[in-house]
Backbone atoms as SQL, in Angstrom:
CREATE TABLE atoms (id INTEGER PRIMARY KEY, chain TEXT, resi INTEGER, resn TEXT, atom TEXT, x REAL, y REAL, z REAL);
INSERT INTO atoms VALUES
  (1, 'A', 1, 'MET', 'N', 33.726, 263.700, -46.276),
  (2, 'A', 1, 'MET', 'CA', 32.339, 263.793, -46.675),
  (3, 'A', 1, 'MET', 'C', 31.497, 262.931, -45.734),
  (4, 'A', 2, 'ALA', 'N', 30.472, 263.531, -45.158),
  (5, 'A', 2, 'ALA', 'CA', 29.585, 262.810, -44.240),
  (6, 'A', 2, 'ALA', 'C', 28.673, 261.868, -45.009),
  (7, 'A', 3, 'ARG', 'N', 28.309, 260.791, -44.353),
  (8, 'A', 3, 'ARG', 'CA', 27.367, 259.826, -44.939),
  (9, 'A', 3, 'ARG', 'C', 26.144, 259.743, -44.045),
  (10, 'A', 4, 'PHE', 'N', 24.987, 259.674, -44.657),
  (11, 'A', 4, 'PHE', 'CA', 23.727, 259.608, -43.931),
  (12, 'A', 4, 'PHE', 'C', 22.918, 258.432, -44.470),
  (13, 'A', 5, 'ALA', 'N', 22.552, 257.521, -43.576),
  (14, 'A', 5, 'ALA', 'CA', 21.759, 256.356, -43.975),
  (15, 'A', 5, 'ALA', 'C', 20.313, 256.776, -44.192),
  (16, 'A', 6, 'TYR', 'N', 19.684, 256.164, -45.159),
  (17, 'A', 6, 'TYR', 'CA', 18.274, 256.416, -45.419),
  (18, 'A', 6, 'TYR', 'C', 17.592, 255.130, -45.836),
  (19, 'A', 7, 'ARG', 'N', 16.273, 255.134, -45.718),
  (20, 'A', 7, 'ARG', 'CA', 15.462, 253.993, -46.140),
  (21, 'A', 7, 'ARG', 'C', 14.392, 254.491, -47.100),
  (22, 'A', 8, 'LEU', 'N', 14.137, 253.710, -48.119),
  (23, 'A', 8, 'LEU', 'CA', 12.995, 253.962, -48.989),
  (24, 'A', 8, 'LEU', 'C', 11.885, 253.032, -48.538),
  (25, 'A', 9, 'VAL', 'N', 10.778, 253.608, -48.109),
  (26, 'A', 9, 'VAL', 'CA', 9.651, 252.813, -47.624),
  (27, 'A', 9, 'VAL', 'C', 8.439, 253.090, -48.501),
  (28, 'A', 10, 'ASN', 'N', 7.550, 252.131, -48.536),
  (29, 'A', 10, 'ASN', 'CA', 6.355, 252.220, -49.350),
  (30, 'A', 10, 'ASN', 'C', 5.148, 252.283, -48.417),
  (31, 'A', 11, 'VAL', 'N', 4.574, 253.463, -48.273),
  (32, 'A', 11, 'VAL', 'CA', 3.452, 253.681, -47.366),
  (33, 'A', 11, 'VAL', 'C', 2.151, 253.464, -48.140),
  (34, 'A', 12, 'PHE', 'N', 1.204, 252.847, -47.505),
  (35, 'A', 12, 'PHE', 'CA', -0.098, 252.510, -48.098),
  (36, 'A', 12, 'PHE', 'C', 0.028, 251.467, -49.207),
  (37, 'A', 13, 'GLY', 'N', 1.086, 250.676, -49.179),
  (38, 'A', 13, 'GLY', 'CA', 1.273, 249.626, -50.173),
  (39, 'A', 13, 'GLY', 'C', 0.301, 248.474, -49.964),
  (40, 'A', 14, 'ILE', 'N', 0.053, 247.750, -51.020),
  (41, 'A', 14, 'ILE', 'CA', -0.819, 246.575, -50.995),
  (42, 'A', 14, 'ILE', 'C', 0.073, 245.341, -50.992),
  (43, 'A', 15, 'ASP', 'N', -0.177, 244.412, -50.059),
  (44, 'A', 15, 'ASP', 'CA', 0.619, 243.181, -50.009),
  (45, 'A', 15, 'ASP', 'C', 0.627, 242.496, -51.367),
  (46, 'A', 16, 'GLY', 'N', 1.808, 242.097, -51.805),
  (47, 'A', 16, 'GLY', 'CA', 1.958, 241.404, -53.073),
  (48, 'A', 16, 'GLY', 'C', 2.143, 242.337, -54.260),
  (49, 'A', 17, 'ASP', 'N', 1.997, 243.627, -54.070),
  (50, 'A', 17, 'ASP', 'CA', 2.180, 244.592, -55.158),
  (51, 'A', 17, 'ASP', 'C', 3.253, 245.599, -54.743),
  (52, 'A', 18, 'PRO', 'N', 4.512, 245.318, -55.085),
  (53, 'A', 18, 'PRO', 'CA', 5.607, 246.164, -54.612),
  (54, 'A', 18, 'PRO', 'C', 5.589, 247.584, -55.178),
  (55, 'A', 19, 'PHE', 'N', 4.804, 247.835, -56.211),
  (56, 'A', 19, 'PHE', 'CA', 4.778, 249.165, -56.810),
  (57, 'A', 19, 'PHE', 'C', 3.512, 249.944, -56.472),
  (58, 'A', 20, 'SER', 'N', 2.755, 249.451, -55.511),
  (59, 'A', 20, 'SER', 'CA', 1.589, 250.196, -55.044),
  (60, 'A', 20, 'SER', 'C', 2.033, 251.125, -53.929),
  (61, 'A', 21, 'GLY', 'N', 1.148, 251.937, -53.457),
  (62, 'A', 21, 'GLY', 'CA', 1.456, 252.779, -52.315),
  (63, 'A', 21, 'GLY', 'C', 2.140, 254.076, -52.698),
  (64, 'A', 22, 'ASN', 'N', 2.673, 254.720, -51.683),
  (65, 'A', 22, 'ASN', 'CA', 3.290, 256.026, -51.831),
  (66, 'A', 22, 'ASN', 'C', 4.724, 255.946, -51.318),
  (67, 'A', 23, 'PRO', 'N', 5.726, 256.098, -52.186),
  (68, 'A', 23, 'PRO', 'CA', 7.114, 255.975, -51.739),
  (69, 'A', 23, 'PRO', 'C', 7.536, 257.147, -50.872),
  (70, 'A', 24, 'LEU', 'N', 8.440, 256.852, -49.942),
  (71, 'A', 24, 'LEU', 'CA', 8.948, 257.856, -49.018),
  (72, 'A', 24, 'LEU', 'C', 10.404, 257.545, -48.709),
  (73, 'A', 25, 'CYS', 'N', 11.231, 258.573, -48.696),
  (74, 'A', 25, 'CYS', 'CA', 12.616, 258.436, -48.249),
  (75, 'A', 25, 'CYS', 'C', 12.685, 258.947, -46.815),
  (76, 'A', 26, 'VAL', 'N', 13.255, 258.144, -45.910),
  (77, 'A', 26, 'VAL', 'CA', 13.408, 258.540, -44.510),
  (78, 'A', 26, 'VAL', 'C', 14.898, 258.482, -44.165),
  (79, 'A', 27, 'PHE', 'N', 15.484, 259.627, -43.834),
  (80, 'A', 27, 'PHE', 'CA', 16.861, 259.671, -43.369),
  (81, 'A', 27, 'PHE', 'C', 16.869, 259.280, -41.898),
  (82, 'A', 28, 'GLU', 'N', 17.643, 258.242, -41.561),
  (83, 'A', 28, 'GLU', 'CA', 17.591, 257.637, -40.231),
  (84, 'A', 28, 'GLU', 'C', 18.126, 258.533, -39.125),
  (85, 'A', 29, 'GLU', 'N', 19.194, 259.217, -39.348),
  (86, 'A', 29, 'GLU', 'CA', 19.819, 260.090, -38.345),
  (87, 'A', 29, 'GLU', 'C', 20.271, 261.350, -39.069),
  (88, 'A', 30, 'ALA', 'N', 19.434, 262.371, -39.055),
  (89, 'A', 30, 'ALA', 'CA', 19.715, 263.574, -39.839),
  (90, 'A', 30, 'ALA', 'C', 20.398, 264.679, -39.038),
  (91, 'A', 31, 'ALA', 'N', 20.760, 264.394, -37.786),
  (92, 'A', 31, 'ALA', 'CA', 21.480, 265.403, -37.002),
  (93, 'A', 31, 'ALA', 'C', 22.733, 265.796, -37.775),
  (94, 'A', 32, 'GLY', 'N', 22.976, 267.073, -37.879),
  (95, 'A', 32, 'GLY', 'CA', 24.132, 267.547, -38.631),
  (96, 'A', 32, 'GLY', 'C', 23.763, 268.051, -40.013),
  (97, 'A', 33, 'LEU', 'N', 22.561, 267.741, -40.471),
  (98, 'A', 33, 'LEU', 'CA', 22.106, 268.270, -41.756),
  (99, 'A', 33, 'LEU', 'C', 21.390, 269.596, -41.532),
  (100, 'A', 34, 'SER', 'N', 21.739, 270.589, -42.291),
  (101, 'A', 34, 'SER', 'CA', 21.048, 271.877, -42.212),
  (102, 'A', 34, 'SER', 'C', 19.710, 271.783, -42.949),
  (103, 'A', 35, 'ALA', 'N', 18.840, 272.742, -42.691),
  (104, 'A', 35, 'ALA', 'CA', 17.562, 272.796, -43.419),
  (105, 'A', 35, 'ALA', 'C', 17.814, 272.914, -44.917),
  (106, 'A', 36, 'HIS', 'N', 18.833, 273.675, -45.286),
  (107, 'A', 36, 'HIS', 'CA', 19.185, 273.822, -46.704),
  (108, 'A', 36, 'HIS', 'C', 19.573, 272.468, -47.312),
  (109, 'A', 37, 'ALA', 'N', 20.386, 271.699, -46.591),
  (110, 'A', 37, 'ALA', 'CA', 20.795, 270.376, -47.088),
  (111, 'A', 37, 'ALA', 'C', 19.603, 269.429, -47.167),
  (112, 'A', 38, 'MET', 'N', 18.709, 269.473, -46.167),
  (113, 'A', 38, 'MET', 'CA', 17.506, 268.633, -46.211),
  (114, 'A', 38, 'MET', 'C', 16.659, 268.976, -47.434),
  (115, 'A', 39, 'GLN', 'N', 16.501, 270.267, -47.690),
  (116, 'A', 39, 'GLN', 'CA', 15.716, 270.685, -48.845),
  (117, 'A', 39, 'GLN', 'C', 16.363, 270.218, -50.145),
  (118, 'A', 40, 'ALA', 'N', 17.687, 270.331, -50.224),
  (119, 'A', 40, 'ALA', 'CA', 18.409, 269.894, -51.422),
  (120, 'A', 40, 'ALA', 'C', 18.267, 268.385, -51.627),
  (121, 'A', 41, 'LEU', 'N', 18.330, 267.621, -50.546),
  (122, 'A', 41, 'LEU', 'CA', 18.163, 266.167, -50.662),
  (123, 'A', 41, 'LEU', 'C', 16.745, 265.808, -51.090),
  (124, 'A', 42, 'ALA', 'N', 15.755, 266.496, -50.551),
  (125, 'A', 42, 'ALA', 'CA', 14.366, 266.239, -50.952),
  (126, 'A', 42, 'ALA', 'C', 14.187, 266.524, -52.442),
  (127, 'A', 43, 'LEU', 'N', 14.797, 267.592, -52.924),
  (128, 'A', 43, 'LEU', 'CA', 14.720, 267.905, -54.350),
  (129, 'A', 43, 'LEU', 'C', 15.428, 266.831, -55.172),
  (130, 'A', 44, 'GLN', 'N', 16.567, 266.358, -54.686),
  (131, 'A', 44, 'GLN', 'CA', 17.317, 265.319, -55.408),
  (132, 'A', 44, 'GLN', 'C', 16.526, 264.011, -55.498),
  (133, 'A', 45, 'PHE', 'N', 15.877, 263.604, -54.403),
  (134, 'A', 45, 'PHE', 'CA', 15.083, 262.369, -54.435),
  (135, 'A', 45, 'PHE', 'C', 13.813, 262.558, -55.249),
  (136, 'A', 46, 'ASN', 'N', 13.276, 263.767, -55.258),
  (137, 'A', 46, 'ASN', 'CA', 12.119, 264.126, -56.078),
  (138, 'A', 46, 'ASN', 'C', 10.893, 263.247, -55.816),
  (139, 'A', 47, 'LEU', 'N', 10.719, 262.823, -54.569),
  (140, 'A', 47, 'LEU', 'CA', 9.496, 262.131, -54.167),
  (141, 'A', 47, 'LEU', 'C', 8.525, 263.190, -53.650),
  (142, 'A', 48, 'SER', 'N', 7.293, 262.816, -53.423),
  (143, 'A', 48, 'SER', 'CA', 6.342, 263.816, -52.921),
  (144, 'A', 48, 'SER', 'C', 6.811, 264.381, -51.582),
  (145, 'A', 49, 'GLU', 'N', 7.396, 263.552, -50.718),
  (146, 'A', 49, 'GLU', 'CA', 7.990, 264.014, -49.470),
  (147, 'A', 49, 'GLU', 'C', 9.199, 263.165, -49.105),
  (148, 'A', 50, 'THR', 'N', 10.110, 263.783, -48.357),
  (149, 'A', 50, 'THR', 'CA', 11.276, 263.116, -47.772),
  (150, 'A', 50, 'THR', 'C', 11.289, 263.506, -46.295),
  (151, 'A', 51, 'ALA', 'N', 11.496, 262.527, -45.414),
  (152, 'A', 51, 'ALA', 'CA', 11.476, 262.776, -43.971),
  (153, 'A', 51, 'ALA', 'C', 12.881, 262.621, -43.391),
  (154, 'A', 52, 'PHE', 'N', 13.144, 263.417, -42.360),
  (155, 'A', 52, 'PHE', 'CA', 14.448, 263.419, -41.706),
  (156, 'A', 52, 'PHE', 'C', 14.235, 263.221, -40.208),
  (157, 'A', 53, 'LEU', 'N', 14.834, 262.174, -39.641),
  (158, 'A', 53, 'LEU', 'CA', 14.709, 261.878, -38.218),
  (159, 'A', 53, 'LEU', 'C', 15.825, 262.564, -37.448),
  (160, 'A', 54, 'LEU', 'N', 15.423, 263.228, -36.376),
  (161, 'A', 54, 'LEU', 'CA', 16.354, 263.967, -35.518),
  (162, 'A', 54, 'LEU', 'C', 16.093, 263.590, -34.070),
  (163, 'A', 55, 'PRO', 'N', 17.043, 263.843, -33.180),
  (164, 'A', 55, 'PRO', 'CA', 16.794, 263.596, -31.754),
  (165, 'A', 55, 'PRO', 'C', 15.690, 264.523, -31.232),
  (166, 'A', 56, 'SER', 'N', 14.983, 264.061, -30.208),
  (167, 'A', 56, 'SER', 'CA', 13.957, 264.865, -29.559),
  (168, 'A', 56, 'SER', 'C', 14.033, 264.639, -28.058),
  (169, 'A', 57, 'ALA', 'N', 13.888, 265.707, -27.293),
  (170, 'A', 57, 'ALA', 'CA', 13.855, 265.597, -25.837),
  (171, 'A', 57, 'ALA', 'C', 12.452, 265.304, -25.327),
  (172, 'A', 58, 'ILE', 'N', 11.434, 265.403, -26.206),
  (173, 'A', 58, 'ILE', 'CA', 10.046, 265.262, -25.762),
  (174, 'A', 58, 'ILE', 'C', 9.274, 264.163, -26.490),
  (175, 'A', 59, 'ALA', 'N', 9.918, 263.462, -27.415),
  (176, 'A', 59, 'ALA', 'CA', 9.239, 262.410, -28.180),
  (177, 'A', 59, 'ALA', 'C', 10.258, 261.348, -28.566),
  (178, 'A', 60, 'ASP', 'N', 9.790, 260.301, -29.220),
  (179, 'A', 60, 'ASP', 'CA', 10.711, 259.241, -29.669),
  (180, 'A', 60, 'ASP', 'C', 11.646, 259.734, -30.761),
  (181, 'A', 61, 'ALA', 'N', 11.201, 260.706, -31.541),
  (182, 'A', 61, 'ALA', 'CA', 12.039, 261.307, -32.588),
  (183, 'A', 61, 'ALA', 'C', 11.403, 262.617, -33.034),
  (184, 'A', 62, 'ARG', 'N', 12.231, 263.511, -33.514),
  (185, 'A', 62, 'ARG', 'CA', 11.750, 264.708, -34.194),
  (186, 'A', 62, 'ARG', 'C', 11.772, 264.403, -35.675),
  (187, 'A', 63, 'VAL', 'N', 10.737, 264.798, -36.388),
  (188, 'A', 63, 'VAL', 'CA', 10.636, 264.523, -37.814),
  (189, 'A', 63, 'VAL', 'C', 10.436, 265.833, -38.558),
  (190, 'A', 64, 'ARG', 'N', 11.302, 266.076, -39.535),
  (191, 'A', 64, 'ARG', 'CA', 11.109, 267.209, -40.443),
  (192, 'A', 64, 'ARG', 'C', 10.758, 266.632, -41.796),
  (193, 'A', 65, 'ILE', 'N', 9.768, 267.216, -42.430),
  (194, 'A', 65, 'ILE', 'CA', 9.240, 266.695, -43.687),
  (195, 'A', 65, 'ILE', 'C', 9.415, 267.754, -44.775),
  (196, 'A', 66, 'PHE', 'N', 10.027, 267.344, -45.882),
  (197, 'A', 66, 'PHE', 'CA', 10.264, 268.252, -46.999),
  (198, 'A', 66, 'PHE', 'C', 9.676, 267.687, -48.282),
  (199, 'A', 67, 'ALA', 'N', 8.950, 268.518, -49.006),
  (200, 'A', 67, 'ALA', 'CA', 8.601, 268.252, -50.395),
  (201, 'A', 67, 'ALA', 'C', 9.817, 268.724, -51.214),
  (202, 'A', 68, 'PRO', 'N', 9.831, 268.502, -52.519),
  (203, 'A', 68, 'PRO', 'CA', 11.004, 268.935, -53.281),
  (204, 'A', 68, 'PRO', 'C', 11.332, 270.430, -53.189),
  (205, 'A', 69, 'THR', 'N', 10.345, 271.287, -52.904),
  (206, 'A', 69, 'THR', 'CA', 10.634, 272.724, -52.913),
  (207, 'A', 69, 'THR', 'C', 10.254, 273.467, -51.635),
  (208, 'A', 70, 'PHE', 'N', 9.734, 272.781, -50.601),
  (209, 'A', 70, 'PHE', 'CA', 9.370, 273.474, -49.368),
  (210, 'A', 70, 'PHE', 'C', 9.220, 272.471, -48.238),
  (211, 'A', 71, 'GLU', 'N', 9.275, 272.981, -46.988),
  (212, 'A', 71, 'GLU', 'CA', 9.079, 272.151, -45.804),
  (213, 'A', 71, 'GLU', 'C', 7.604, 272.157, -45.417),
  (214, 'A', 72, 'LEU', 'N', 7.125, 270.994, -44.973),
  (215, 'A', 72, 'LEU', 'CA', 5.738, 270.844, -44.534),
  (216, 'A', 72, 'LEU', 'C', 5.687, 270.722, -43.018),
  (217, 'A', 73, 'PRO', 'N', 4.685, 271.294, -42.358),
  (218, 'A', 73, 'PRO', 'CA', 4.564, 271.118, -40.909),
  (219, 'A', 73, 'PRO', 'C', 4.059, 269.729, -40.535),
  (220, 'A', 74, 'PHE', 'N', 3.296, 269.092, -41.440),
  (221, 'A', 74, 'PHE', 'CA', 2.724, 267.767, -41.196),
  (222, 'A', 74, 'PHE', 'C', 2.295, 267.183, -42.529),
  (223, 'A', 75, 'ALA', 'N', 2.382, 265.889, -42.650),
  (224, 'A', 75, 'ALA', 'CA', 1.824, 265.152, -43.786),
  (225, 'A', 75, 'ALA', 'C', 1.618, 263.715, -43.317),
  (226, 'A', 76, 'GLY', 'N', 0.556, 263.089, -43.779),
  (227, 'A', 76, 'GLY', 'CA', 0.171, 261.772, -43.287),
  (228, 'A', 76, 'GLY', 'C', 1.142, 260.660, -43.606),
  (229, 'A', 77, 'HIS', 'N', 1.432, 260.445, -44.891),
  (230, 'A', 77, 'HIS', 'CA', 2.268, 259.281, -45.208),
  (231, 'A', 77, 'HIS', 'C', 3.698, 259.433, -44.705),
  (232, 'A', 78, 'PRO', 'N', 4.299, 260.629, -44.657),
  (233, 'A', 78, 'PRO', 'CA', 5.623, 260.723, -44.031),
  (234, 'A', 78, 'PRO', 'C', 5.602, 260.453, -42.527),
  (235, 'A', 79, 'THR', 'N', 4.504, 260.808, -41.875),
  (236, 'A', 79, 'THR', 'CA', 4.396, 260.533, -40.440),
  (237, 'A', 79, 'THR', 'C', 4.326, 259.033, -40.201),
  (238, 'A', 80, 'LEU', 'N', 3.504, 258.336, -40.970),
  (239, 'A', 80, 'LEU', 'CA', 3.382, 256.880, -40.818),
  (240, 'A', 80, 'LEU', 'C', 4.681, 256.172, -41.194),
  (241, 'A', 81, 'GLY', 'N', 5.280, 256.557, -42.312),
  (242, 'A', 81, 'GLY', 'CA', 6.542, 255.936, -42.734),
  (243, 'A', 81, 'GLY', 'C', 7.668, 256.193, -41.748),
  (244, 'A', 82, 'SER', 'N', 7.721, 257.400, -41.201),
  (245, 'A', 82, 'SER', 'CA', 8.747, 257.721, -40.202),
  (246, 'A', 82, 'SER', 'C', 8.543, 256.903, -38.933),
  (247, 'A', 83, 'ALA', 'N', 7.289, 256.730, -38.519),
  (248, 'A', 83, 'ALA', 'CA', 7.004, 255.905, -37.332),
  (249, 'A', 83, 'ALA', 'C', 7.492, 254.478, -37.552),
  (250, 'A', 84, 'HIS', 'N', 7.277, 253.944, -38.735),
  (251, 'A', 84, 'HIS', 'CA', 7.728, 252.587, -39.058),
  (252, 'A', 84, 'HIS', 'C', 9.260, 252.484, -38.925),
  (253, 'A', 85, 'VAL', 'N', 9.968, 253.475, -39.433),
  (254, 'A', 85, 'VAL', 'CA', 11.438, 253.456, -39.361),
  (255, 'A', 85, 'VAL', 'C', 11.907, 253.649, -37.922),
  (256, 'A', 86, 'VAL', 'N', 11.302, 254.574, -37.183),
  (257, 'A', 86, 'VAL', 'CA', 11.682, 254.788, -35.776),
  (258, 'A', 86, 'VAL', 'C', 11.472, 253.508, -34.980),
  (259, 'A', 87, 'LYS', 'N', 10.340, 252.854, -35.172),
  (260, 'A', 87, 'LYS', 'CA', 10.049, 251.599, -34.463),
  (261, 'A', 87, 'LYS', 'C', 11.109, 250.547, -34.773),
  (262, 'A', 88, 'ALA', 'N', 11.496, 250.430, -36.028),
  (263, 'A', 88, 'ALA', 'CA', 12.501, 249.438, -36.432),
  (264, 'A', 88, 'ALA', 'C', 13.883, 249.771, -35.880),
  (265, 'A', 89, 'LEU', 'N', 14.245, 251.033, -35.881),
  (266, 'A', 89, 'LEU', 'CA', 15.582, 251.443, -35.447),
  (267, 'A', 89, 'LEU', 'C', 15.750, 251.428, -33.933),
  (268, 'A', 90, 'ARG', 'N', 14.711, 251.839, -33.208),
  (269, 'A', 90, 'ARG', 'CA', 14.860, 252.104, -31.774),
  (270, 'A', 90, 'ARG', 'C', 14.077, 251.157, -30.891),
  (271, 'A', 91, 'ASN', 'N', 13.398, 250.204, -31.501),
  (272, 'A', 91, 'ASN', 'CA', 12.627, 249.220, -30.736),
  (273, 'A', 91, 'ASN', 'C', 11.765, 249.910, -29.680),
  (274, 'A', 92, 'THR', 'N', 10.958, 250.862, -30.121),
  (275, 'A', 92, 'THR', 'CA', 10.173, 251.695, -29.213),
  (276, 'A', 92, 'THR', 'C', 8.931, 251.014, -28.676),
  (277, 'A', 93, 'GLY', 'N', 8.541, 249.913, -29.230),
  (278, 'A', 93, 'GLY', 'CA', 7.256, 249.324, -28.883),
  (279, 'A', 93, 'GLY', 'C', 6.196, 249.838, -29.837),
  (280, 'A', 94, 'ASP', 'N', 4.934, 249.589, -29.509),
  (281, 'A', 94, 'ASP', 'CA', 3.853, 249.914, -30.440),
  (282, 'A', 94, 'ASP', 'C', 3.296, 251.318, -30.279),
  (283, 'A', 95, 'GLU', 'N', 3.642, 252.004, -29.217),
  (284, 'A', 95, 'GLU', 'CA', 3.160, 253.375, -28.998),
  (285, 'A', 95, 'GLU', 'C', 4.325, 254.333, -29.212),
  (286, 'A', 96, 'LEU', 'N', 4.201, 255.190, -30.220),
  (287, 'A', 96, 'LEU', 'CA', 5.265, 256.141, -30.531),
  (288, 'A', 96, 'LEU', 'C', 4.739, 257.564, -30.440),
  (289, 'A', 97, 'ARG', 'N', 5.659, 258.461, -30.145),
  (290, 'A', 97, 'ARG', 'CA', 5.348, 259.894, -30.176),
  (291, 'A', 97, 'ARG', 'C', 6.387, 260.544, -31.067),
  (292, 'A', 98, 'LEU', 'N', 5.902, 261.268, -32.062),
  (293, 'A', 98, 'LEU', 'CA', 6.789, 261.968, -32.982),
  (294, 'A', 98, 'LEU', 'C', 6.591, 263.463, -32.821),
  (295, 'A', 99, 'GLU', 'N', 7.695, 264.180, -32.796),
  (296, 'A', 99, 'GLU', 'CA', 7.654, 265.639, -32.720),
  (297, 'A', 99, 'GLU', 'C', 7.749, 266.187, -34.134),
  (298, 'A', 100, 'LEU', 'N', 6.676, 266.780, -34.594),
  (299, 'A', 100, 'LEU', 'CA', 6.642, 267.412, -35.908),
  (300, 'A', 100, 'LEU', 'C', 6.531, 268.920, -35.726),
  (301, 'A', 101, 'ASN', 'N', 6.569, 269.663, -36.802),
  (302, 'A', 101, 'ASN', 'CA', 6.469, 271.122, -36.707),
  (303, 'A', 101, 'ASN', 'C', 5.105, 271.585, -36.207),
  (304, 'A', 102, 'ILE', 'N', 4.105, 270.717, -36.225),
  (305, 'A', 102, 'ILE', 'CA', 2.785, 271.070, -35.684),
  (306, 'A', 102, 'ILE', 'C', 2.656, 270.676, -34.220),
  (307, 'A', 103, 'GLY', 'N', 3.628, 269.968, -33.671),
  (308, 'A', 103, 'GLY', 'CA', 3.580, 269.504, -32.290),
  (309, 'A', 103, 'GLY', 'C', 3.778, 268.003, -32.209),
  (310, 'A', 104, 'ILE', 'N', 3.377, 267.435, -31.093),
  (311, 'A', 104, 'ILE', 'CA', 3.531, 265.997, -30.863),
  (312, 'A', 104, 'ILE', 'C', 2.381, 265.248, -31.538),
  (313, 'A', 105, 'VAL', 'N', 2.728, 264.194, -32.268),
  (314, 'A', 105, 'VAL', 'CA', 1.738, 263.340, -32.923),
  (315, 'A', 105, 'VAL', 'C', 1.940, 261.920, -32.407),
  (316, 'A', 106, 'ALA', 'N', 0.863, 261.325, -31.901),
  (317, 'A', 106, 'ALA', 'CA', 0.915, 259.945, -31.413),
  (318, 'A', 106, 'ALA', 'C', 0.628, 258.990, -32.566),
  (319, 'A', 107, 'VAL', 'N', 1.412, 257.911, -32.634),
  (320, 'A', 107, 'VAL', 'CA', 1.228, 256.885, -33.653),
  (321, 'A', 107, 'VAL', 'C', 1.237, 255.536, -32.950),
  (322, 'A', 108, 'THR', 'N', 0.282, 254.686, -33.300),
  (323, 'A', 108, 'THR', 'CA', 0.199, 253.349, -32.726),
  (324, 'A', 108, 'THR', 'C', 0.419, 252.322, -33.828),
  (325, 'A', 109, 'ALA', 'N', 1.311, 251.364, -33.561),
  (326, 'A', 109, 'ALA', 'CA', 1.573, 250.271, -34.499),
  (327, 'A', 109, 'ALA', 'C', 0.718, 249.072, -34.104),
  (328, 'A', 110, 'ALA', 'N', 0.221, 248.375, -35.104),
  (329, 'A', 110, 'ALA', 'CA', -0.573, 247.168, -34.871),
  (330, 'A', 110, 'ALA', 'C', -0.021, 246.052, -35.746),
  (331, 'A', 111, 'ALA', 'N', -0.645, 244.911, -35.691),
  (332, 'A', 111, 'ALA', 'CA', -0.187, 243.753, -36.467),
  (333, 'A', 111, 'ALA', 'C', -0.183, 244.066, -37.962),
  (334, 'A', 112, 'ALA', 'N', 0.601, 243.329, -38.696),
  (335, 'A', 112, 'ALA', 'CA', 0.673, 243.400, -40.155),
  (336, 'A', 112, 'ALA', 'C', 1.079, 244.787, -40.645),
  (337, 'A', 113, 'ARG', 'N', 1.998, 245.421, -39.928),
  (338, 'A', 113, 'ARG', 'CA', 2.546, 246.716, -40.347),
  (339, 'A', 113, 'ARG', 'C', 1.466, 247.771, -40.556),
  (340, 'A', 114, 'ARG', 'N', 0.495, 247.790, -39.685),
  (341, 'A', 114, 'ARG', 'CA', -0.564, 248.805, -39.760),
  (342, 'A', 114, 'ARG', 'C', -0.334, 249.832, -38.656),
  (343, 'A', 115, 'TYR', 'N', -0.479, 251.089, -39.007),
  (344, 'A', 115, 'TYR', 'CA', -0.243, 252.188, -38.080),
  (345, 'A', 115, 'TYR', 'C', -1.457, 253.105, -38.052),
  (346, 'A', 116, 'THR', 'N', -1.703, 253.697, -36.887),
  (347, 'A', 116, 'THR', 'CA', -2.786, 254.646, -36.710),
  (348, 'A', 116, 'THR', 'C', -2.196, 255.938, -36.163),
  (349, 'A', 117, 'VAL', 'N', -2.594, 257.061, -36.754),
  (350, 'A', 117, 'VAL', 'CA', -2.136, 258.372, -36.307),
  (351, 'A', 117, 'VAL', 'C', -3.233, 259.011, -35.486),
  (352, 'A', 118, 'GLN', 'N', -2.851, 259.559, -34.345),
  (353, 'A', 118, 'GLN', 'CA', -3.785, 260.342, -33.533),
  (354, 'A', 118, 'GLN', 'C', -3.462, 261.807, -33.792),
  (355, 'A', 119, 'ALA', 'N', -4.144, 262.372, -34.762),
  (356, 'A', 119, 'ALA', 'CA', -3.880, 263.764, -35.131),
  (357, 'A', 119, 'ALA', 'C', -4.591, 264.713, -34.189),
  (358, 'A', 120, 'GLN', 'N', -4.054, 265.884, -34.078),
  (359, 'A', 120, 'GLN', 'CA', -4.659, 266.916, -33.258),
  (360, 'A', 120, 'GLN', 'C', -5.864, 267.508, -33.982),
  (361, 'A', 121, 'SER', 'N', -6.792, 268.042, -33.226),
  (362, 'A', 121, 'SER', 'CA', -7.926, 268.729, -33.826),
  (363, 'A', 121, 'SER', 'C', -7.425, 269.959, -34.571),
  (364, 'A', 122, 'PRO', 'N', -7.999, 270.228, -35.739),
  (365, 'A', 122, 'PRO', 'CA', -7.555, 271.422, -36.469),
  (366, 'A', 122, 'PRO', 'C', -7.914, 272.685, -35.705),
  (367, 'A', 123, 'LYS', 'N', -7.078, 273.672, -35.856),
  (368, 'A', 123, 'LYS', 'CA', -7.327, 274.961, -35.213),
  (369, 'A', 123, 'LYS', 'C', -7.691, 275.957, -36.306),
  (370, 'A', 124, 'THR', 'N', -8.626, 276.826, -36.001),
  (371, 'A', 124, 'THR', 'CA', -9.002, 277.854, -36.970),
  (372, 'A', 124, 'THR', 'C', -8.813, 279.220, -36.348),
  (373, 'A', 125, 'ARG', 'N', -8.815, 280.206, -37.174),
  (374, 'A', 125, 'ARG', 'CA', -8.725, 281.573, -36.697),
  (375, 'A', 125, 'ARG', 'C', -9.526, 282.446, -37.643),
  (376, 'A', 126, 'ALA', 'N', -9.961, 283.559, -37.130),
  (377, 'A', 126, 'ALA', 'CA', -10.681, 284.511, -37.980),
  (378, 'A', 126, 'ALA', 'C', -9.719, 285.091, -39.004),
  (379, 'A', 127, 'VAL', 'N', -10.214, 285.285, -40.191),
  (380, 'A', 127, 'VAL', 'CA', -9.406, 285.858, -41.264),
  (381, 'A', 127, 'VAL', 'C', -9.635, 287.349, -41.322),
  (382, 'A', 128, 'GLU', 'N', -8.552, 288.088, -41.308),
  (383, 'A', 128, 'GLU', 'CA', -8.661, 289.538, -41.424),
  (384, 'A', 128, 'GLU', 'C', -8.649, 289.912, -42.894),
  (385, 'A', 129, 'VAL', 'N', -9.665, 290.675, -43.302),
  (386, 'A', 129, 'VAL', 'CA', -9.768, 291.096, -44.687),
  (387, 'A', 129, 'VAL', 'C', -9.487, 292.588, -44.767),
  (388, 'A', 130, 'THR', 'N', -8.592, 292.935, -45.640),
  (389, 'A', 130, 'THR', 'CA', -8.284, 294.344, -45.852),
  (390, 'A', 130, 'THR', 'C', -9.197, 294.884, -46.944),
  (391, 'A', 131, 'PRO', 'N', -9.940, 295.946, -46.653),
  (392, 'A', 131, 'PRO', 'CA', -10.799, 296.511, -47.697),
  (393, 'A', 131, 'PRO', 'C', -9.979, 296.962, -48.901),
  (394, 'A', 132, 'SER', 'N', -10.518, 296.761, -50.085),
  (395, 'A', 132, 'SER', 'CA', -9.763, 297.151, -51.276),
  (396, 'A', 132, 'SER', 'C', -10.043, 298.565, -51.702);
């Protein structure tokens, strides 16, 4: 039976209040886990999101984010929490690049465990309406 290390992190927590913020489970090295297994683990943890770190050829890490019943292309607190774990595990410095399903997301770490996400501009498209 394979073992996978994970961390429970508290994103947006308030200093001195351990139960504030938004909890997140981050699997440190998820290579070898199928999408089905990731989804099952997210359902088992039953947090709003669970993140899985994978190798990336174009960023510091690839991150897949799952809610209990579906995969998300991007979400804010899993991106920030994953950046915190990647920084701790890989000593990347304060400038990180994460590969998410929406593309590369830049994250900058600052003093006192504060992180900033440089999100991409939203893209829109015309909606095709079928006459009824």
